[in-house]
C-alpha positions as CSV (number, residue, x, y, z in Angstrom):
1,M,143.9,105.1,66.8
2,P,144.7,102.0,65.8
3,K,143.9,98.7,67.9
4,H,146.7,98.5,69.1
5,H,148.0,101.6,70.3
6,G,144.1,101.7,72.1
7,N,145.1,98.1,74.2
8,S,148.5,100.2,75.5
9,Y,146.9,103.0,76.5
10,L,144.2,101.3,78.0
11,R,147.1,98.8,79.8
12,L,149.1,101.9,81.0
13,E,145.6,103.6,82.4
14,R,145.0,100.0,84.5
15,L,148.5,100.3,85.5
16,L,148.5,104.0,87.2
17,Q,145.1,103.4,88.6
18,W,146.6,100.1,90.3
19,L,149.5,102.2,91.6
20,F,147.3,104.7,92.6
21,L,145.5,102.5,94.6
22,L,148.4,100.4,96.2
23,A,149.8,104.2,97.0
24,L,146.4,105.1,98.7
25,L,145.8,101.4,100.8
26,T,150.0,102.2,101.9
27,F,148.8,105.8,103.0
28,C,145.7,104.4,104.7
29,L,147.9,102.0,106.9
30,S,150.2,104.0,107.6
31,H,148.1,107.2,109.2
32,P,145.7,106.9,112.0
33,V,142.5,106.9,111.4
34,K,140.5,109.5,112.1
35,G,137.0,108.2,113.5
36,Q,136.1,109.9,116.9
37,D,139.2,110.4,117.9
38,D,139.4,113.5,115.5
39,N,135.7,114.3,116.4
40,F,134.0,113.1,112.8
41,D,130.9,114.4,113.4
42,H,128.5,111.1,112.8
43,L,125.7,113.0,114.5
44,A,125.5,115.7,112.0
45,I,126.5,113.6,108.9
46,A,123.7,111.9,110.2
47,R,121.5,114.8,110.0
48,K,122.6,116.2,107.1
49,S,122.5,112.8,105.1
50,L,118.8,112.9,105.8
51,D,117.6,116.3,105.1
52,N,120.2,117.1,101.6
53,H,120.1,113.8,100.1
54,I,117.3,110.9,101.7
55,V,114.5,113.3,102.1
56,P,114.7,115.3,98.6
57,G,115.7,111.9,96.8
58,Y,112.6,110.2,97.7
59,R,110.5,113.2,97.4
60,N,111.8,113.3,93.6
61,V,110.7,110.0,93.0
62,H,107.7,111.0,94.5
63,R,106.9,113.9,92.3
64,S,107.8,111.8,88.9
65,A,105.4,109.3,90.5
66,E,102.5,111.5,90.6
67,L,103.0,112.8,87.5
68,L,102.9,109.1,86.3
69,V,99.6,108.5,87.7
70,T,98.3,112.2,86.1
71,S,99.4,110.8,82.9
72,F,97.7,107.7,83.0
73,E,94.4,109.3,84.2
74,I,94.7,111.3,81.3
75,L,95.9,108.8,79.1
76,C,92.3,105.8,80.2
77,R,90.1,108.9,79.8
78,E,91.6,110.2,76.6
79,P,93.5,108.0,74.5
80,S,95.6,110.0,72.0
81,K,99.0,110.0,70.9
82,N,100.0,112.5,72.9
83,S,98.7,111.1,76.5
84,I,100.4,108.2,75.1
85,E,103.9,109.8,74.2
86,S,103.4,111.3,77.9
87,V,102.9,108.2,80.3
88,Y,106.4,106.8,78.1
89,R,108.2,109.7,79.0
90,K,106.9,110.2,82.5
91,F,107.7,106.4,82.4
92,S,111.3,106.8,81.8
93,E,112.1,109.6,84.1
94,L,110.0,107.8,86.9
95,V,112.6,105.1,86.7
96,A,115.7,107.8,86.4
97,A,114.3,108.8,89.9
98,W,114.1,105.4,91.2
99,G,117.6,104.8,89.9
100,L,118.9,107.6,91.8
101,M,117.8,106.5,95.3
102,E,118.7,102.7,94.3
103,H,121.7,103.0,96.3
104,I,119.4,103.7,99.8
105,R,118.9,99.9,100.6
106,F,117.9,100.3,104.3
107,G,115.2,102.0,106.7
108,P,111.9,102.0,105.6
109,V,112.3,101.1,101.8
110,V,113.7,97.5,103.0
111,E,110.4,97.3,105.3
112,N,107.3,95.3,104.6
113,N,108.6,93.9,101.4
114,R,109.1,97.5,99.5
115,L,112.5,97.3,98.0
116,E,110.8,93.8,95.7
117,R,107.5,95.6,95.6
118,L,108.8,98.3,93.8
119,A,111.7,96.8,91.9
120,F,111.4,92.9,91.4
121,W,114.6,92.4,89.5
122,P,116.4,90.4,89.2
123,D,113.5,87.6,87.8
124,P,116.1,85.2,86.1
125,K,113.2,82.8,85.7
126,G,110.5,85.1,84.7
127,V,108.4,84.7,87.2
128,G,107.3,88.4,87.6
129,R,106.3,88.3,83.9
130,R,104.3,84.6,84.2
131,Q,102.3,86.4,87.0
132,I,101.3,89.3,85.4
133,Y,100.3,87.6,82.1
134,R,98.1,85.1,84.1
135,S,96.6,88.2,86.0
136,I,96.0,89.7,82.9
137,R,94.1,86.9,81.4
138,T,91.4,86.5,84.2
139,R,90.6,90.2,84.2
140,S,90.7,89.9,87.7
141,P,89.1,93.7,89.5
142,D,91.4,93.3,91.9
143,L,94.5,94.6,89.2
144,H,92.3,97.7,89.3
145,D,91.7,98.2,93.0
146,V,95.0,99.7,94.8
147,S,94.5,98.6,98.4
148,K,94.4,94.4,97.2
149,L,97.4,95.0,94.7
150,R,99.4,95.5,97.5
151,D,98.1,92.0,99.1
152,K,99.3,89.9,96.1
153,S,102.7,88.7,94.9
154,V,105.7,91.4,95.0
155,A,106.3,91.2,91.3
156,L,102.6,92.6,90.3
157,Q,103.4,96.2,92.2
158,G,106.0,98.3,90.9
159,L,108.0,99.3,88.5
160,T,109.3,96.3,86.6
161,A,105.7,94.9,86.8
162,L,104.7,98.4,85.2
163,E,107.4,97.8,82.5
164,V,105.5,94.4,81.4
165,V,102.1,96.0,81.4
166,M,103.4,99.4,79.1
167,F,105.9,96.5,76.6
168,N,105.9,93.4,75.0
169,A,108.9,90.8,74.9
170,K,110.2,92.6,72.2
171,G,110.0,95.9,73.3
172,D,107.0,97.3,71.3
173,R,104.7,99.3,73.3
174,E,101.5,97.7,74.1
175,F,99.8,101.5,75.0
176,K,98.6,102.2,71.4
177,D,96.0,105.4,70.5
178,T,94.2,103.1,68.3
179,G,92.3,100.1,70.5
180,L,94.0,101.0,73.8
181,D,93.1,98.2,76.1
182,Q,91.4,99.9,79.0
183,F,91.7,97.1,81.3
184,N,95.5,97.1,80.6
185,C,95.9,101.2,81.3
186,I,93.7,101.0,84.6
187,F,96.3,98.3,85.6
188,G,98.8,100.1,85.0
189,K,97.1,103.2,86.8
190,T,96.9,101.2,89.4
191,I,100.7,100.2,89.4
192,S,101.8,103.6,89.3
193,A,98.9,104.7,92.2
194,N,100.4,101.8,94.2
195,I,104.2,102.8,93.9
196,L,102.8,106.6,95.0
197,Y,101.6,105.0,98.0
198,M,104.7,102.9,98.9
199,V,107.0,106.6,98.1
200,S,104.8,108.2,100.4
201,E,105.0,105.3,103.5
202,I,108.8,105.6,103.2
203,I,108.9,109.6,103.2
204,E,106.4,109.5,106.2
205,S,108.9,106.7,107.8
206,W,112.2,109.3,107.5
207,T,110.1,112.4,108.6
208,S,108.1,111.3,111.2
209,E,109.4,111.5,114.6
210,S,107.9,108.4,115.4
211,G,109.2,106.7,112.0
212,Y,112.1,105.6,111.1
213,R,113.8,109.0,111.4
214,K,114.2,108.3,115.1
215,Y,116.3,105.4,114.7
216,W,118.6,107.4,111.9
217,L,119.1,110.2,114.5
218,N,119.3,109.6,117.8
219,P,121.5,106.4,118.1
220,G,122.3,104.5,121.5
221,A,121.2,101.9,124.1
222,D,118.0,102.7,123.5
223,N,118.2,102.5,119.4
224,P,117.6,98.7,118.1
225,V,119.5,99.8,115.1
226,Y,121.9,102.4,115.7
227,L,123.6,101.4,119.0
228,R,126.4,104.4,118.6
229,P,126.9,107.5,115.9
230,E,129.0,106.0,113.7
231,E,127.1,103.1,112.7
232,V,125.0,105.5,111.2
233,T,128.0,107.0,109.0
234,R,129.0,103.1,108.1
235,E,125.7,102.6,106.8
236,L,126.4,105.3,104.3
237,S,129.8,103.9,103.2
238,V,128.1,100.4,103.2
239,A,126.2,102.0,101.0
240,Y,128.9,103.6,98.7
241,F,130.7,100.4,98.1
242,E,127.9,98.4,97.3
243,A,126.1,100.1,95.1
244,L,128.7,100.4,92.9
245,N,129.5,96.5,93.0
246,R,125.6,95.8,92.3
247,I,126.0,97.7,89.2
248,R,129.4,96.5,88.1
249,E,129.0,92.8,88.5
250,F,125.5,92.4,88.3
251,K,124.0,94.9,86.1
252,L,127.1,95.3,83.2
253,A,129.2,92.4,83.7
254,A,126.3,89.9,84.1
255,P,124.6,90.8,81.3
256,M,127.5,90.9,78.8
257,G,128.5,87.8,80.1
258,F,131.7,88.3,82.1
259,R,131.0,86.8,85.3
260,P,132.6,84.0,86.4
261,N,131.3,80.4,85.5
262,Q,128.7,82.4,83.7
263,L,126.6,80.3,81.2
264,R,125.3,82.9,79.5
265,A,124.2,86.7,79.8
266,T,121.8,88.0,82.0
267,Q,119.0,90.8,81.1
268,P,120.0,94.0,82.0
269,P,117.3,95.8,84.3
270,F,114.5,97.4,82.5
271,S,115.3,96.3,78.9
272,R,112.2,95.9,77.4
273,S,111.4,99.7,78.0
274,N,115.3,100.5,76.8
275,N,115.9,102.0,79.8
276,S,118.9,100.1,81.2
277,T,121.6,102.6,80.5
278,R,119.5,105.3,81.6
279,L,119.0,104.0,85.0
280,I,122.3,102.3,85.7
281,A,123.8,106.6,84.6
282,A,120.9,106.5,87.5
283,N,122.5,104.5,90.0
284,I,126.0,105.7,89.5
285,Q,124.8,109.6,89.5
286,G,122.7,108.6,92.5
287,V,126.4,107.7,94.2
288,L,127.7,111.1,93.6
289,N,124.6,112.7,95.5
290,L,125.5,110.4,98.3
291,L,129.5,111.5,98.2
292,N,128.3,115.6,98.2
293,E,125.2,115.8,100.0
294,T,125.4,113.7,103.1
295,G,128.4,115.7,104.2
296,I,130.4,112.6,104.4
297,L,133.4,114.7,102.8
298,D,133.3,117.6,104.7
299,K,135.4,116.6,107.3
300,M,138.0,114.9,105.6
301,N,141.6,116.2,104.9
302,S,142.7,118.4,101.9
303,L,144.4,115.0,100.5
304,Y,141.9,112.4,100.8
305,K,139.4,115.3,99.5
306,Q,141.5,115.6,96.5
307,Q,141.4,111.9,95.8
308,F,137.8,112.0,96.0
309,R,137.6,114.3,93.3
310,I,139.4,111.3,90.9
311,V,136.9,109.1,91.8
312,S,133.9,111.5,91.6
313,A,135.9,112.7,88.1
314,K,136.0,108.7,86.8
315,L,132.3,108.2,87.9
316,S,130.8,111.4,86.0
317,G,132.8,110.0,83.0
318,A,131.2,106.1,83.1
319,I,127.9,108.9,83.4
320,Q,129.1,110.3,80.5
321,I,129.3,107.1,78.4
322,L,126.2,105.7,79.3
323,N,124.2,108.9,78.7
324,G,125.8,108.5,74.8
325,I,124.7,105.1,74.7
326,T,121.1,106.0,75.9
327,E,120.7,109.5,73.8
328,A,121.9,107.7,70.4
329,G,118.2,106.4,70.3
330,S,118.6,103.3,69.4
331,T,117.5,99.5,70.9
332,H,120.5,99.6,73.4
333,S,119.4,96.9,76.3
334,D,121.1,94.4,74.4
335,F,124.7,94.6,76.4
336,T,126.3,91.6,74.2
337,A,126.3,93.9,71.0
338,P,129.2,94.6,69.5
339,R,128.5,97.9,69.3
340,I,126.8,98.7,72.6
341,K,129.6,96.1,74.6
342,S,133.1,98.1,73.3
343,R,131.4,101.0,75.4
344,L,130.0,99.7,78.6
345,I,133.3,98.1,79.0
346,G,134.8,101.8,79.3
347,V,132.8,101.8,82.2
348,G,133.5,99.1,84.4
349,A,137.9,100.3,85.1
350,P,136.0,103.7,86.5
351,L,133.3,101.9,88.6
352,K,136.4,99.3,90.0
353,F,138.5,102.4,90.7
354,A,135.8,104.2,92.4
355,R,134.3,101.3,94.7
356,E,138.1,100.2,95.8
357,A,139.5,103.8,96.3
358,G,136.6,105.1,97.4
359,S,136.0,102.4,99.8
360,L,139.7,103.1,101.1
361,I,138.8,106.9,101.6
362,L,136.3,106.1,103.6
363,L,138.2,103.7,105.7
364,G,141.2,105.8,106.2
365,D,139.2,108.9,106.8
366,T,136.4,107.7,109.1
367,G,137.8,105.3,111.0
368,L,135.0,102.6,109.7
369,A,135.2,99.2,107.9
370,T,133.3,99.2,104.7
371,R,132.7,95.6,103.6
372,F,134.5,94.6,100.4
373,N,134.3,91.5,98.8
374,D,136.0,89.2,96.5
375,S,133.5,87.8,93.8
376,D,136.1,89.4,91.5
377,G,139.6,87.7,92.5
378,N,141.1,90.9,94.6
């Protein structure tokens, strides 16, 4: 396709998207919101989101962490090409599993700084990296003790710390079948075990009758977190909007150098391990799972469901672009590289459309106000 034809097509597509948003906004404003008046069942959403989305999602992360711990145990005991390949493969799988649940930024994951302990990002000044290098130089036995590691800096404890242990600044693997650094191998195993422990705590809180589960399922005057049932649905709606906003603005636009008043491009998450596009694709899939597994769409009228099918198609298209970059196999974590940047640009518009159209629909059909922001001038 000639370049000017491609640009014309993109302009036409954006125009159609904005016309759709305008029509959708007009519809939402001209039709009464449903909310509680039409028996939008917020308590059913709370239970379904817990049983079908939140708990299964964290259990998936738990399984991935268990497999990584096992792979590390084998590697540290019997270094070989196969055991090294297994550790690196399981690490990438755990990053993707975590990416599917990263939109959940409420509840047990934010207690005791677990969110930062699981993934210390962004870290623009490299504080975590320097702390890890200093700790490794000391050869402290504390780095081999999960109980002691938990009391150290959050930057030493999670996936981002493990990435620094496993990869150097150029993205080369630190673990090799000849001359494996036993201290670093055991440190990696300890970090993995700590991740497993934190995810176990999260699952326990979501499933125990005395944990966060009781707040989620029992809104009321005695509940210090949720006073009314609709506040749970609002939590999920805000998670939808903020996840898409975070992906677009900070995981894509900033590493591409597109943020307002930005002096230089930032590093995307998990750039050392070349897992950036894998994580972002998982983040978007996690948002789709949020829509499909929580029951939010169940009570919507047919028009809104049809509109959400368009949103889902846009997000699925963005995932395909990201998966295509990941599957290319070459280093792709430099989002300013022309060959990568030109493909990533195609992800921005679907994310913006899904963020704004989806949020309008949630506002219109549940009667809840999700939080918009004007970070991009809108």
